[in-house]
N, C-alpha and C positions, 0 to 999 in steps of 0.2 A: 172319469168316474171317481167319486170319492172312495177312499181306502175302505171305509166301513161297508159301502155298498158292494165293493169287489169281494170282500171277505164273505159277505152274506150270499152272493151269487155263487161263488166257488164252493161254499160249504154244502150247497144243495146237490151238487154233482161232483163230489170231491174225487171220486175214483175214475171219472171219465178222462179219456186221453186229452181232449181239447182243454178241459178245465185244468188238468195238471200242467199242460204246456203253458197256459196263460199264467198260472201260479208261478211256475219255474221262471218264466221270462220276466215277470214282475220283479221277483227277488234278484234275478241275475242282473237286471238293468239298474235297479235302485240300490242294491246292497242291503235292503231292509227285509226282515222276515215278517210275513203276515201271520196273524194269530190263528193258525190252522194246525191241526195235528198231522203227523206223518200218515201217509195213506195205508201203510201196512203191506200185506202180501198182494200185490197186483203186478201184472206184467209190465216190465219197463218198456217205454216207447222213446223214439228219437225226438229230440227237440225240433229238428227240421226233417222233412221227408226227403231221404236221399234219392228218391226217384224223381223229385222235382227240383232239388237244389243241391249244389255241391257242398258237402260237409266232410269232416274228418271221418275216417273209417271206423275208428273205435275211440270212445270217450268215456269219462267217468260217469257213473250213475248217481244221481242225487238221492240221498237217503229219504228226504221228506216227500218228494213228488214222484220218485221212481222214473225220472227222466234221464235218458242218456244224453249227455251234453256233447253232441256232435257238431256244434257250431264251430266254424273255422277260425273264429277270432275271440276277442274278449269284449266286454262292454265298452271299452275305450275305442275299439276299432274292429268292426266285424262285417266286411263286405260279403254280400251274398250273390251268387251267380246261379241263374236258372239253368237247368239242363234243357237243351234244345236238340232237335234232330241234327242241326248243323254241327254243334259241338260234339255230339255223340259220333258223328261221322269222322271228325278229326281224331277223336280218341281211338276209334276202330282202326285207323290207318297207322297208328303207332309211329308218328313222325319222328319221335325221339330215337327210335331204333334205326330208322332210315338214315337220319342225320349222322348217327354214330358210325353206321356201316360205311357211309360215304367218306367221312373224315378218315376212317381207317385205311382207305385206299389212296390217300393223298399224303405226300411227303410232309413231315412236320414243318419244315422251313417254308413251304408254300402256304400252309395254313397260317403260320405266324405272320407272313407278309400280308396275306389277305386280311387278317384280323386287324393289323395295324392300319391298313388302308381304310377299312370300313370304320374303324374308330375315329380316324381323322375326318373322314367324310361326314360321319354322324355328328361330330363336334361342330363342324362348319354349319351343318343343316340346323342344329339347335339354335345357333346365333341368328341364322337367316329367318327362322320363325319369329324371333323376337325383334327382327328389324335392326339388329346390331351389326357393326362392322369391326370386329375385334382385331387386334394385332395377331400376327402368326404365333407369337409367344403365348398369348392368352389361349388361343385355340389349342396349342400343344399342351398347356397346363390342364385345360379341360379334359382332353383325351387321356392324359396321365392320371388324373383324378378318377375318371370313370374306370380306367383299367385297374387302378389300385383298389377300387371299391370291392368289398366282399372278402378281402383277405383277413380282416379282423372282425370280431363280433360287432354287430351294429348297435350303437346306442348314441345318445346325444353327443358324448365326447368324441366318438369316431366321426360323426357328421361334421363337427367343428374342425377336426383335423383335416378332413377332405376339403372343407370350405377354405381353410387357410392355404392348403396346397393349391387350390384353384386360383385364389386371389393373388397370391405371391406377396406383394408389398401390402401388409396389413396395417401400416402406420396410420392411415386415414380412413380405414374401413372397420367398423365394429363387428367383431365376430360373434357367433352364437345365434340364438333364436331372436327373431325380430320382436321389437317391443311396440310397434305401431301397426295399425290396420293397413290393409293393402287390397288392390283389386287389379284385374286385367281388363283393359278396355280403353276408351278414349275420353277426351274432355270436350265439352261444348266449346266451339271456337270463339263464341262471343262472350259467354259468361264464365267459362272455365269450369263449369259444373261437371263432375265426373259422370261418365256414361259407362257403367261397369257391365261387362259380359260375364265376369266371374268375380265373386267377392271372396276374398281369402278368409281362412279361419281366424277367429279372434286370437290376438296374441296370448291371452291368458289360457287359451285352450291348447296351445301348441305342444307343450311338454307332455300333456296327457295323451294327445293324439299320436305323437311320435313314439311314445312308450307303447301305445296300443298297436301301432304298425309293427314294431319290433316283435312284440308278443305274438301278433298274428303270424308273422313269418316263421317264428319258431314252432308255433302250434301247428300250422299248416304243413310244414316240412316233416315234423315228427309224427303227425297224425295221419299223414298220407291222404291229403285232399285229392 
């Protein structure tokens, strides 16, 4: 829809909840303001319906549209999860409390040994999925990098540090974000043509996406998704 047509359509029902949500989301996604006046004294409504989707518990209210920004992420990265009966059932069981209570009854040394075993097993499984047969040293480096993750604030610099720790000898491997396209899949045996099952994000979009993921993690944890 052309911008002018959108402004005309929204102006006809400017105080309506759906119109305000559309207006808010347009400006949220594009970063551009539409030529519309603030709605004035109307009841604020959520950007997404918390009865249908998971959002943050409390968010800022936009002055122009009177929309409470309860979206869990940012325009760069904002995954949405529908509320379902299955997920509601898991929430009601409070599995986090059950796990904490169980760990409290086990000696810390046993928990540490079990965590180390699971970490190593998970590392091997990750390589099995990719069809790789890494050396034991590389598997150990992978496990150590995973174990070390989360101890420092996450950003691109931290990801590169973990990447360097995983690779070990970086003399022949460029670190940092990839600069070429990529995909997961196979190649045609006769022509060599790629047969992708998953096409990776464009290299030029990676920095924005990673920054969006980091911002999402902070917003979701602080906002109480």
